[in-house]
C-alpha positions in Angstrom: 0.0 0.0 0.0 2.9 2.4 0.5 3.1 2.5 -3.3 0.0 4.7 -3.1 2.2 7.4 -1.6 4.1 7.9 -4.8 1.8 10.5 -6.3 1.9 13.9 -4.6 -0.1 17.0 -5.0 0.8 18.9 -8.2 1.9 22.4 -7.8 0.4 23.4 -11.2 -2.9 22.3 -12.6 -2.9 19.9 -15.5 -4.7 20.7 -18.9 -7.8 18.9 -17.8 -8.0 21.0 -14.7 -7.5 24.2 -16.7 -10.4 23.3 -18.9 -12.6 22.6 -15.9 -11.7 26.0 -14.5 -13.0 27.7 -17.6 -16.6 26.3 -16.6 -16.6 28.5 -13.4 -17.3 32.2 -12.8 -14.4 33.3 -10.5 -16.9 35.7 -8.7 -19.0 32.8 -7.6 -16.5 30.5 -6.2 -17.2 29.6 -2.5 -14.6 30.9 -0.2 -14.9 27.9 2.1 -15.8 24.3 0.9 -16.3 21.6 3.5 -16.5 17.9 2.5 -17.8 14.9 4.3 -15.7 12.1 2.5 -18.2 9.2 2.8 -18.1 5.8 1.0 -14.7 4.4 1.4 -15.9 1.3 3.1 -18.8 0.8 0.6 -16.3 1.3 -2.3 -14.0 -1.5 -0.9 -17.0 -3.8 -0.1 -18.3 -3.5 -3.7 -14.9 -4.7 -5.0 -14.6 -7.5 -2.4 -11.6 -5.7 -0.8 -10.6 -4.7 2.8 -12.1 -1.5 4.2 -8.5 -0.1 4.6 -8.0 -0.3 0.9 -11.0 1.9 0.5 -9.4 4.4 2.8 -6.2 4.5 0.9 -8.1 5.1 -2.3 -10.0 7.8 -0.5 -6.5 9.3 0.3 -5.7 9.3 -3.4 -8.9 11.1 -4.2 -8.1 13.7 -1.5 -4.8 14.4 -3.2 -6.6 15.3 -6.4 -9.2 17.4 -4.7 -6.8 19.4 -2.6 -4.8 20.2 -5.8 -8.1 21.0 -7.8 -9.5 23.2 -5.0 -6.2 25.3 -5.0 -6.2 25.6 -8.7 -9.9 26.5 -9.0 -9.6 29.4 -6.5 -11.1 27.9 -3.3 -9.6 29.7 -0.4 -10.4 27.3 2.3 -11.1 23.5 2.2 -12.1 21.6 5.3 -12.5 17.7 5.1 -13.8 15.3 7.8 -10.9 13.0 8.2 -11.7 11.2 11.5 -14.6 11.8 13.8 -14.7 11.4 17.6 -17.2 8.5 17.0 -14.8 6.7 14.7 -12.8 5.3 17.6 -15.8 2.8 17.9 -14.7 1.0 14.7 -12.6 -2.2 14.8 -9.1 -1.8 16.3 -7.5 -2.9 13.1 -9.4 -0.3 11.1 -8.7 2.5 13.5 -5.0 1.5 13.7 -4.8 1.4 9.9 -6.4 4.9 9.7 -3.8 6.3 12.2 -1.0 4.9 10.0 -2.5 6.2 6.8 -2.9 9.7 8.2 0.7 9.8 9.4 2.1 8.3 6.3 0.1 10.6 4.0 1.1 13.8 5.8 4.7 12.7 5.9 4.6 12.0 2.1 2.7 15.1 1.1 4.2 17.8 3.3 7.0 18.9 0.9 4.7 19.2 -2.1 2.2 21.1 0.1 5.0 23.5 1.2 6.0 24.1 -2.4 2.4 25.0 -3.2 2.2 27.4 -0.2 -0.7 25.4 1.2 -1.5 26.3 4.8 -2.3 23.2 6.8 -4.6 23.3 9.8 -5.6 20.2 11.8 -8.6 20.8 14.1 -10.2 18.5 16.7 -9.2 17.0 20.0 -5.5 16.4 19.0 -4.4 15.6 22.5 -6.1 12.3 22.2 -4.2 11.1 19.1 -1.1 8.9 19.1 1.9 11.1 20.0 3.8 10.4 16.8 0.8 11.4 14.7 0.1 14.5 16.7 3.7 15.5 16.3 3.5 15.0 12.6 0.4 17.2 12.3 2.0 19.9 14.6 5.1 20.0 12.5 3.0 20.4 9.3 1.1 23.3 10.8 4.3 25.0 12.1 5.9 24.7 8.7 3.0 26.2 6.8 1.6 28.7 9.3 2.6 31.8 7.3 1.4 30.7 3.9 -1.2 32.7 2.1 -2.4 30.0 -0.4 -5.2 27.6 0.1 -6.0 26.6 3.7 -6.3 22.9 4.0 -8.1 22.1 7.3 -8.2 18.4 8.3 -10.9 17.7 11.0 -9.2 14.9 12.9 -10.8 13.4 16.1 -13.4 16.0 15.4 -17.0 16.2 16.5 -19.3 19.2 16.1 -20.8 18.8 19.6 -17.3 18.4 21.1 -16.1 21.6 19.4 -19.2 23.6 20.8 -18.7 22.0 24.2 -14.9 22.9 24.2 -15.7 26.5 23.0 -18.3 26.8 25.8 -15.7 25.6 28.4 -13.2 28.2 27.3 -15.9 30.9 27.4 -16.8 29.7 30.9 -13.1 30.1 32.0 -13.1 33.7 30.7 -16.2 34.4 32.7 -14.5 32.9 35.8 -11.5 35.2 35.2 -13.8 38.2 35.1 -13.0 39.0 31.5 -16.6 38.7 30.2 -19.9 39.4 32.0 -22.4 36.4 31.2 -25.0 39.0 30.3 -22.7 40.3 27.6 -22.0 37.0 25.9 -22.8 36.9 22.1 -22.5 34.5 19.3 -19.2 36.1 18.4 -17.8 35.2 21.7 -18.4 31.6 21.1 -17.4 31.7 17.5 -14.0 33.1 18.5 -13.4 30.0 20.7 -14.1 27.4 17.9 -11.1 25.3 16.7 -10.4 27.4 13.7 -11.8 30.9 14.5 -10.0 32.6 11.6 -11.7 30.4 9.0 -15.0 31.7 7.6 -18.1 29.5 8.0 -18.4 27.1 5.1 -20.2 28.4 2.1 -20.8 24.9 0.6 -21.0 21.5 2.3 -20.4 18.5 0.0 -21.3 15.1 1.1 -20.4 12.1 -1.0 -22.2 8.6 -1.0 -25.6 9.9 -0.9 -26.3 10.1 2.8 -28.7 13.0 3.8 -27.2 13.9 7.2 -24.6 16.1 8.7 -23.0 13.5 10.9 -21.9 15.9 13.7 -19.7 17.9 11.3 -19.2 21.6 11.8 -22.5 22.1 13.5 -21.8 25.7 14.5 -20.3 26.7 11.1 -22.8 25.1 8.7 -25.9 27.0 10.0 -26.3 28.7 6.6 -24.1 26.6 4.3 -25.4 25.3 1.0 -25.6 21.5 0.9 -24.6 19.4 -2.1 -25.2 15.7 -1.8 -23.9 13.3 -4.5 -24.4 9.5 -4.7 -20.7 9.2 -5.9 -18.6 7.4 -3.4 -15.6 9.3 -2.2 -12.9 7.1 -4.0 -14.7 7.8 -7.2 -15.1 11.6 -6.6 -13.1 13.5 -9.2 -12.2 17.1 -9.8 -15.1 17.1 -12.4 -17.5 16.2 -9.6 -16.1 19.1 -7.5 -16.7 21.4 -10.4 -20.2 20.2 -10.7 -20.8 21.0 -7.1 -19.3 24.5 -7.5 -21.5 25.0 -10.5 -24.6 24.1 -8.5 -23.5 26.4 -5.7 -23.2 29.4 -8.2 -26.8 28.8 -9.3 -28.3 29.1 -5.8 -29.4 32.2 -3.9 -28.3 32.6 -0.4 -30.7 34.5 1.9 -29.4 33.9 5.5 -33.0 34.1 6.8 -33.9 37.2 4.8 -35.7 37.8 1.6 -33.3 38.1 -1.3 -33.7 40.7 -4.0 -34.7 39.2 -7.4 -31.4 40.0 -8.9 -29.4 38.6 -6.0 -26.7 36.2 -7.0 -24.2 34.1 -5.1 -20.8 35.5 -4.2 -18.6 35.1 -1.2 
């Protein structure tokens, strides 16, 4: 399986990606795309293979989607890599996922640095194996000052856990006398989320056809546009991504208000 690490993110888009880019209006590209990468296990099962092979194929898909997002003008990309609930899976699968994440980040870091991709890893990282946590922390340190695509990996992440952790930090600030409880606003809680500098996702993509959020970015997706495709994650291509971006551009976002007839999507 280590042979799957031989292809890295490309610093420049290929001709096919350039052609896909021409289908998009740059003014209507979402600033932040979030993806629930679902279907690795089903992909492997359909082929009579082990679930871990499905995860490795999913990694290969992620390589392409990160490169495509960067080339297409997406500023921020968040993917659901490992949830707080995924620890309940068989020990062999969990161990294989830990190995995959460490091997993948170690293999891709130099190419990501060359492409000036800023890496974030958000979630309860203190519960991860020490070697994996150190690999993630090193990647974040090396890319902290970059101004290109921000690639945010949600690892050991849960939407409810994020809100609970933010509330805990806010409670500490109240205890220290920094904030009066009567003055607390949504902004105070937003500032204590795992990645407060990222804007809320404009577009949430879910693969494999499931119609649920699965405890992903519960605070941030309050007004996100949702796009669900039956395509399993290992089969998801840059063309599928462009189709999602095209659908986003056709929608009107109202944020609870009434949009003017001429209103069109932007950032």
